[in-house]
N, C-alpha and C positions, 0 to 999 in steps of 0.2 A: 660544906654548904654550897648550894647551887648558885650559879651566877650567869653572866652573859658571855657567850662564846661568839663574838662578833664575826669571826671568820666563817662560821657555819650558819649565820643568820639567814633564814629564807626571806626572799623579797616580800614585802607587804604592800597591799593595795588599799587605799583609802578613798572614799568618795570626795570629790572636789566640786565646788560650785561657787559662783559669784554673780553679782548683779551690777551691771554697768549703767550709769546715768550720766547725763551731760555734766562736764566739769569735774567728774570724779574718776580717779585712777585706782586700779586694783593692782597691787604689787604681789608677785609670787617669788619669794626669795628666802626659803628656810635657811637659817644660819646654823648649820650643824656639821662639825668637823668629823664626826664619827660615821656619818651616813651619806649616801648619794641620793639625790632627789630628782625625779622627773615628773613632768605633768603631761598626761596623755588626754588630750581634749577630744570629746565625743560629739557635742552638739552645741549649737547656738540658736536661741529662739527668742521671740518677742514675748511680752507680757500682755495680759488682758487689758491693761491700762495704757499700753503703748500707742502713741499717736500714729496715724497713717501717713508716715513720711519715711524717707530713706534713712536707714541707720547703717553706718559703716563702722565695723569693729576693727580697731587697729591694735597690733601687738608690737611691743618693742623688746628686742632681745639682743644677743651678741652672736657674732660669727665665730669661726674657729680661731681667729686671731684676737678675739676680745673686743672687736669694733662694734659700735652700736648699729643695729639693723632695724628698720621699720618695715612692717608688712601688713597688708590688709587680710584679716582673718575671715570676714564674712560681710556681705551686704544684704540687709533684710528690709522688708516692707510688709506691714501687716496684711494689706489687701492682695499682694502678689506672691510674696515669699516670706511666710512667717517663721520658718525654721530652716536650718541647714545642718546636715550631718558632716562633721569634720573628719570622720574616718580615722580616728587615732592620730591626730596631729600632735606629735611629741615635742615638748619644749624642755630644755635644760635651763634652770634658773641662773641668773635673775631674769624675770620677765615682767612687763608692765602692760596691762590691758586698759584700753580707753575707747570712748566713742569719738571717732573722727568727725562724724556728723550725726544729727538726730538727737532727740532729747531722752530717749530710753523710756522705760528700762528694757535692757536686753540681758538675758540670762545665758551664762556659759557653764557647761557641766563636763565632767570628765573623771579621770582617776589620778590620784597622787601616788606614785610609786616610790617606795623607800627601801633601800637595800644597803647592806654594810659595804664599806669600801674594802677593796682587795688589799691585803698586806703589801707594804712596799718592799720591793726587792732591795737587797743590800748592795747590789751592783758590783760585787767583788768577783773577779775572774778566778777560775779554778787554779789551784797551785800546780806548777809544772811537775811532771812525773820525775821521781827521783831516779838518777842513773842506776843501772843494775849493780855497779860496783859498790854502791852505798846502801843497798837494800838490806844487807845482812849485818850492818853495823849496829851495835847495841844502843838503846836509847839512853840519853843522859838522865841523871836523877831528876832534873827539872821537868823533862818531858814525861817521865814515868809517873810523876806525882801531880801532873796537871789535871785538875778536876774539870768535869764537863760543865758546859754553860748552864746557868740557872734558867729553868723553864719560865715562860711568861706567867705572871701571877693571875689567877682567876678572880674576877671581881666578886666582892661579897654581896650579901643581900642589900646592905645599905647603898652600895654602889649601883645596884639594879634600880633601887628606888630613885636615886639621884638622876640616873639617865632617863627614867620614865618621866620624872618631873620636868626635866629639860625638854623632853619630847613634847609634853603637853603645853609648856609655856611658849613653844614656837608655833602653836596653833594646830597641832595634829592631835586628834582625839583618840582615846583608847576605847576598845569595845565595851559597850554598856551591858552586854549579856555575859553572865558568868562563864558558861561553856566556851564562848568565843574568846573571852579574856584568857581562860586557862589554856586554850589551844594556841593562842599567841605566845604565852609564856613558855609552853613546851617546845613549839617549833622554832620560834625566833630566839629565845633566850635560854633554852635547854634547862628549864626548871621543871623537874619531874616529881619532887617530893610533895606529897599531899598536904602536909602541914604548912610548908613554905608557900604553896599555891593558895591555901586558905588565908594565910597572913597577908599575902600580896593583894588578894581580892578585897579583904577588909580594909587594908590601907588605901587601895584605889578608890573606895567609896568616900573617903575623906577628902579627895582631891576636888578642887573647883575647876571644872573644864569649861 
C-alpha cells in the first residue's frame, strides 16, 4: 500500500494572508515536528476602510541564538503610501505580527512554505581500516550470521490520513480541486494507485477545514 515518503517530499507552497487591527496580534507558529515551515512575505497594504493615519507594522521573531527581536515591517498611510512590496521577506517561526501604531486594518500577504525535515545523521565516525594482516582471517559464526538492519517502515494509508488531519488542524488547508489534490498526493506523498487516490479524495471531502 502506498504511503508517505517524507524524505522525498517536494516543498509545498500555500497562500498566506492576515489582517492586522489595533490591539490584535497575529501569531504564525505551526507546531509540526515532521515538517519545516517558512513564511515568505510579499505585500502589506491598507484596506478601503482604513483611516488616513500612519500605520506601523511590527514583527516579533527570534535571532540565531533564540533571543527575541522586534523589527518594523512597514509604515503605511492611505493618502501617501497605501501599499508596500516586501520583496520576499522570509521569516522562520515563531513570529508575531501587530500594529505598533494606527487602528488598521492592514493586510499582509505571502506564501507559506512547507517541506520535510532532512533525516538526522547518526553522527558515527567511519570504522578504522582493518590492518592488512587481519584481512584474510575467516569471519566468526556470529559475524557470518549477522542479519542486515531492518529498513524503515513505510507509513500505511491510515497513517497518511492521520498526518493530513494533523496538517489541517494546524491551520494549513488542502487543495480543494481534485486534480491538484491528486498531484499533491503523487508528488509529496508518493501515492500513485488510482483507487487509493480516489479513496483519499472521498475521505478528504469529509474533513472540516
